[in-house]
C-alpha positions in Angstrom: 88.9 105.7 89.8 89.5 104.9 86.2 90.5 101.6 84.8 93.4 101.7 82.4 95.1 99.3 80.1 98.9 99.6 80.2 101.8 97.4 79.3 104.1 96.8 82.3 107.4 95.1 82.2 107.0 91.8 84.1 110.5 91.7 85.5 110.2 95.3 86.7 106.8 94.7 88.2 108.2 91.7 90.2 111.1 93.7 91.4 108.8 96.6 92.5 106.5 94.1 94.3 109.5 92.8 96.2 110.6 96.3 97.2 107.1 97.5 98.1 106.1 94.2 99.7 102.8 94.3 97.8 100.8 91.3 96.6 98.8 92.7 93.7 99.5 94.8 90.6 97.1 97.4 91.8 98.8 97.7 95.2 102.2 97.8 93.6 101.3 100.5 91.1 99.6 102.5 93.9 102.6 102.3 96.1 104.9 103.3 93.3 102.8 106.3 92.4 102.6 107.4 96.1 106.3 107.1 96.5 106.9 109.2 93.4 104.6 111.9 94.7 106.1 111.7 98.2 109.6 112.0 96.8 108.7 115.1 94.8 107.1 116.7 97.9 110.2 116.0 99.9 112.5 117.4 97.2 110.4 120.6 97.0 110.6 121.0 100.8 114.3 120.5 100.8 114.8 123.1 98.0 112.6 125.6 99.9 114.6 125.0 103.1 117.9 125.6 101.2 116.7 129.0 100.1 118.6 132.0 101.6 116.9 133.0 104.9 114.6 129.9 105.1 116.4 128.7 108.2 117.4 130.9 111.1 120.4 129.0 112.4 120.7 131.2 115.5 117.1 130.4 116.5 117.7 126.7 115.9 120.8 126.8 118.2 118.8 128.6 120.8 116.0 126.0 120.6 118.6 123.3 121.1 119.7 124.8 124.4 118.1 123.6 127.6 116.5 126.1 130.0 119.7 126.1 132.1 121.7 127.0 129.0 123.5 123.6 128.7 123.3 121.6 125.5 120.7 118.8 125.5 
C-alpha cells in the first residue's frame, strides 16, 4: 500500500461518509474505489449479456418450468 497526499473536498467527503457509513477517510476512499470498480464490472457483464446470442431465451424458459411442466 502506498501513502498518497491528495486534496479532497470536505463537503463531498462528508456526504460520501454518510452514504458509505464509514468512519474514517481511509475507509471512505476505499469504499468509493471498490464501488467504482464493482460498478464497472457490473456494466461490463450487462453489456456482454446484451450481445446477440449471449442469452438463450428458450433455455431460460425451459429452466423456469417445473418437472411437471407447470410454471414455478
